[in-house]
N, C-alpha and C positions, 0 to 999 in steps of 0.2 A: 394750952394754946388751942390748937384745933383738934377736934376729935373726929377725924374722918376715917371711917371704916367702910370700905366698899361693900362689905357684906351686909351692912345695915341699910343699903339703898333698897327701895321698894321693888325694883325690877332686877335685882342682882341674880336671882336664880334663873330668870328667863334669859339673861345675858349669858350665863354659864351654859345653859342648855343650847343656846344658839351657837356659841363657840365650839361646843362639843360636836354639834351637828356639822358645822362647817369643817372642822378638823376631820371628821369621819368621811365626809364627801370628798375632800381633797386627798385624803389617804387612799380612798377607793380609786379615784381618777389616776393618781400617780401609780398605784399598783397595777391598774389595768393597762396603762400605757407601757409600763415596764415589762409586764407579762407579754404583751403583743410584740414588743421589740425582741424579747428573748425567743419567742416562737419563730419570728422571721429569721433570726440568726440560726436557730437550730434547723429550720427547714433548709436554709442555704448549706449548712454543714452536711446535712443528710444528702442533698442533691450532689454535692461534690464527692462525698464518700461513695455514693452509688456509681458515679462516673468512674472513680478510681477502681472500684470492684469490677465493673465492666471491662475496664482496660486490662485488669489482671487476667480476666478470662480470655481476653484476646491476645495476651502476651505470647510472643512466639516461643515455640518449644526450643529447647537448647539444640543448637546446630553443631554437628560434628565438624563440618568444614563449610564456612561461609565465604570462602575466598573467591569463588567464581560467581559471575553475574547470574547464571542459571539457577544456582542453589538459592541465592538471595530471593529471586523472583518466585521460585517454587515455595519457599518458606512463607513469603508474604501471602501468597495465594492460599496455601494450606491453612493459615490462621483464619481465613474467612469462610472456610467450608461449612461452619455451623449456621451460616445465613441461608443455606439451601434447604428446602422442604423435602427431605428424603422420604417422608411418609407418603408423599404424593408420587414422586418419581421412582421410588423403590431403592433399596440398598443392594449393593453388590460389593464383591471383594476382588482383590487383585487376581485371585485364582480363577475367577469366572470371566476375566477381562476379554472383551472382543478386540479385534484390531480396528480401533477407531480411525486409523489412517485411511480406511476404505471409504470414509465419508469425504467427499470432495470439499476441500478447504481445511481439512485437518492434517497437519503435518506432525512430525515427530515431537517437536517441542510443545505444540498445542495439545497433543495427546498426553504428554507428561503433566501439563497444567490441569487437564481434565482428571487425570488419575490423582493428582494432588488434592483435589476437592472431593474425591470419592465417586466420580463418574467413570465407570469401567465398561458399561455394556450399551449396545444399541437400544435395548429395551428401555433403559433409563432415558436416553435422549429422545426416543419416540414418545415418551410420556411427558415431555416438556410442555408447559403452557406458555402463553405469552409472558406472563410474570416470571416464570422460570428462565426463559430465554434472556430477558433483560437482566435478571440477577446474575446468571452464569456469565453473560457477556461482560458485565461490570467486574465480576470477581476475577475472571481470567485475563482481564485487561486486553480484550480483543476489540477489533474495530467495531464501532457501534453499527448495529443492523446487519452485520456480516452473517450471523447465524441464520437470520431469516432469509437473506438474499441467497445464501447457498442452500437453503432448505434442508438443514440438518435433520429436522424431525421427519420430513418426507423420505429422505435418503435412509434414515435409520429404520423406518417402518418397512421400506422395501428390502433392506438388508436382513431384517428379521425373517421375512418370508422366504429368503433364499436358504 
């Protein structure tokens, strides 16, 4: 009957090369889009994992007794102590602590809050910059601008001289 062999057509090899080229281009495009999608997904996973790791670093230390409100507040403040630049204001320990209540505006509980974040001496307070004041004010959950209005830095400098 009919003897139709597609390979006997004069342009059969050209058609095969064109189909091979189209298949290769389509495979490249599909692979590229798939790879970009995978990259976006992995970057999102990395960002969420980074946030989880940061949350772990900020996780509160185990508390012996968290029954009273004061302990809860002090633990919350203590967890944010790493936000302060101690290389600029200096480090101090509880054994070197000054009586911070000598500064007008600092009461017993506020002194405990300052101790919770590692501020023990007048020297440290006297070294505060505007950035440090805002950061400490935010961490100890104090009235905004109160540290500047009460001039803690100036009072600390004068108390150092005494």
